[in-house]
C-alpha positions in Angstrom: -89.0 -5.6 -2.9 -88.2 -4.0 -5.9 -85.1 -2.8 -4.1 -84.2 -6.4 -3.7 -84.2 -8.0 -7.2 -81.6 -4.9 -8.6 -80.0 -5.4 -5.7 -79.2 -9.4 -5.9 -78.9 -8.7 -9.9 -76.3 -6.1 -9.4 -74.1 -8.7 -6.6 -74.3 -11.8 -8.8 -71.1 -11.1 -10.7 -69.7 -10.2 -7.5 -70.8 -13.7 -6.3 -69.4 -15.9 -9.2 -65.9 -13.7 -9.7 -64.1 -15.9 -6.6 -65.5 -18.5 -4.3 -66.4 -17.3 -0.8 -64.3 -19.7 1.1 -61.0 -18.4 -1.6 -58.3 -15.8 0.0 -57.5 -13.5 -2.4 -53.8 -12.9 -0.2 -52.2 -14.3 2.4 -50.0 -11.7 4.3 -46.6 -12.9 6.3 -43.9 -11.0 8.9 -40.1 -12.2 7.5 -37.5 -12.1 10.6 -35.1 -9.3 8.8 -38.4 -7.2 8.9 -39.7 -7.4 5.7 -43.5 -7.5 5.1 -45.4 -9.5 2.7 -48.1 -9.9 0.9 -49.0 -12.8 -1.6 -52.2 -11.9 -3.9 -53.5 -15.3 -5.7 -54.9 -14.1 -9.4 -56.9 -16.1 -11.2 -53.7 -16.5 -13.6 -52.2 -19.5 -11.6 -49.6 -16.6 -10.6 -49.0 -14.9 -7.7 -48.7 -11.3 -6.9 -45.9 -10.3 -3.9 -46.1 -7.4 -2.1 -42.6 -6.2 -0.7 -41.2 -3.0 0.2 -42.9 -0.7 -2.0 -42.6 -3.4 -5.1 -44.0 -7.1 -6.6 -42.3 -9.4 -7.7 -44.7 -12.0 -9.9 -44.4 -15.6 -9.5 -45.6 -18.7 -10.7 -47.3 -21.0 -9.0 -46.1 -24.6 -9.0 -48.9 -26.6 -7.5 -47.1 -28.1 -5.1 -48.2 -31.3 -2.9 -49.1 -29.3 0.0 -48.7 -25.7 1.4 -47.7 -22.8 -1.3 -44.6 -22.8 -3.9 -44.7 -19.3 -6.2 -41.5 -19.5 -8.1 -39.4 -18.0 -11.1 -36.0 -17.5 -11.5 -36.3 -13.7 -9.4 -37.3 -14.9 -6.3 -39.8 -17.8 -4.4 -42.2 -18.2 -1.6 -42.7 -21.7 0.1 -45.0 -21.7 2.5 -46.2 -24.6 4.6 -48.8 -23.9 7.3 -47.8 -20.2 9.3 -44.5 -21.1 8.0 -42.8 -19.3 5.2 -39.4 -19.2 3.2 -38.6 -16.0 0.9 -36.1 -15.6 -1.1 -35.4 -12.8 -4.0 -33.1 -12.3 -5.8 -30.2 -10.1 -4.6 -31.4 -10.5 -0.9 -30.5 -12.9 1.3 -33.2 -15.7 2.0 -35.7 -15.2 5.3 -38.0 -17.3 7.3 -41.7 -15.8 7.6 -44.4 -16.2 9.6 -48.5 -15.8 8.1 -50.1 -12.9 10.3 -53.6 -12.1 10.4 -54.6 -9.7 8.0 
């Protein structure tokens, strides 16, 4: 019993940090061969990892789906389909993939 109490108190901050039902990221495979991950940040931004780099986008709070954008790029998703564009690249269609 003495082991459980310290373990529970050690895990409590982790339980409070993020809701269990929330997914911290989502992965996409794109038609142009790119594989991207959108990491949800607590500040209301999303970090898109693509091609060894990162692009920070602002959450535009759409009525449904996802929409993260900045002057450097944009990621819009509805269901399992997404469109990703980044400055200097043509827009590409993407599909949500399992982790």
